[in-house]
N, C-alpha and C positions, 0 to 999 in steps of 0.2 A: 506494498499499499504506500502511496505517497502522496505526504503533505504537502498543502500549498502556506507560500510563507507567509503569516499575518499582511506584513505589509503588502503584497500582491492582493490579497483580500479586500483592502481598506480601498486599493485605487479600482478593483471591478464592480465594486458596489457603490464608488462615484461616478462611474463612466454608467451604470446601470443607470442611478438616481437620474442623472441627466439627460440621461434621452430617455427614459420615462415623463420629464417635464416638458420635454419638447416635442414629443408627440402629444403630450395634451392640451399644451397653448396650441400648437401647429402655425408656425411662423412661416412665411416665405418671402427671402432676398432677390432681388431681382436688382443689379446694378446697383444705383443709389437709391431705391424703393425698399422699404420691409412691412410688410404686409403681417399684420400681428390679429390672431383668430378671426378669420369670416366664420359666419356663424346663420345660420338660418331657423327663425322659430319653428319649432315641431310645427305640423299641420293639425288642424280638428277634421277628424272624420268628414270627409264630403266636401272639403274648401275646396274653393278654386282658385283662389287668388294666395299667395305668400307675401314673408317680404324676408331680406338678408341685410346683413350688418357686417363691419368689420370695427373691430374694437379700436383701432389705427394703423392708418398708413402714415410712416413716415419717411421724408424724403432729407435722404445725409447727404446729396448733391449740391451744387454750386447753381443750378438751375433750375425754375419750378419747370414742374410736369402739372397734368389733368387728368384724371379718369375721364373718360367719354365714353364708352361702350361695355356694356356685360352680356356674355352669352352664357345659355347652360341647357343643355338638354333634360334637366327634369320641368320646365314649363314652356307654353309656348312662345313667351314674349316677355323680355327683364328688360326694364327703364329705370335708371336715376330719377329720384322723387327728395322733394324737402318739404317738413311741414314747416308752419308758419303759425303764429298768433296773430290773427285778426281781431281786435276788441276782445271776444270771449267767444270766437270760433275758432277751431283748429284748423286748418285749409293744406292739402296736400295738392301738390303739382309738378310736372315733368320737367328735370333740370337738364340743359346738354352737356355740363362736364360737372366735376367735382376738382376744385384746383385744391394742388398739395403743393406748396412754397417751399422756398430752395432752404432747406434748415427748419421745416416746419413738417406739419403734422396735419393729418384730416381724421375726423370720425364718421362712422357710418352708425349710425343708431335708432334705438326707438325714440318718435317723437323728433329728430333731425334729417339729415341724409340719410337716405336707406335706398336698398334695390327694391322696385315692386316684381315680384314675380306672378305673371299673368298665364292663367290657364296651365296650372299643375298638371301634369301627368301620372301623379302619381303621391300617396300621401307619405308625409315628410316624418320618419320617425324621430323619436329622441334617442342620441348616440349614435345614428348613421351619419355617414359623408356622402356628401354630392360633388359633380363635377361644378366647375364654374371658368370661364375665360373673362379675366380684366382686362380691357383692352386703353391703354394712355395714351397720351397723346405723343412723350418724347420716347417711354420706355417699351411700346409695342405690348403686345400680346403676355400676359403673365396666365398660365394656368394653374390653378389651384380649387382645397376641396372647400366646401363648406360644412360645420359640423351642424347638426340638429340639435337645438338644446330645447328644452322644456321653461313653461312659463317662471317657473323660479329663478330659472337664469336671465332672462328677459328683466325680472324685477330686481336681481342686484346687481344688472346693465347700469338702469335707471337710476340709482341711488349714488 
């Protein structure tokens, strides 16, 4: 029987925990852009539309960029949208782009910028991941996966 030295076990545990955290958070880096935890709200059975969000898009570059298009095989259509308050009314409307300034970031969250998914082709189940393509004005196309989160995650993000 061969024993593994104690320091090696520590290194292995550290590597596994780092891998586990990154798998949980699911970040994507493409050039100067970093996309942190893209997610979609798990759907209610029979729902025809849905919404997707991104906790943070960071631009570590020296020039600004903009998210300009979304595509996904889980819906017949996807659009960038924004919520705004007009008096006591909340209004939602499509936007052509979401700017990410140089050295800055943008957030897609409930009650703000978000991705509307029209004509869902399937129920979006908590814990499952679904493919999505983000297109940026300068960085181009970035293939990601959005993770379906339940309503408790939605509440946590809004606080």
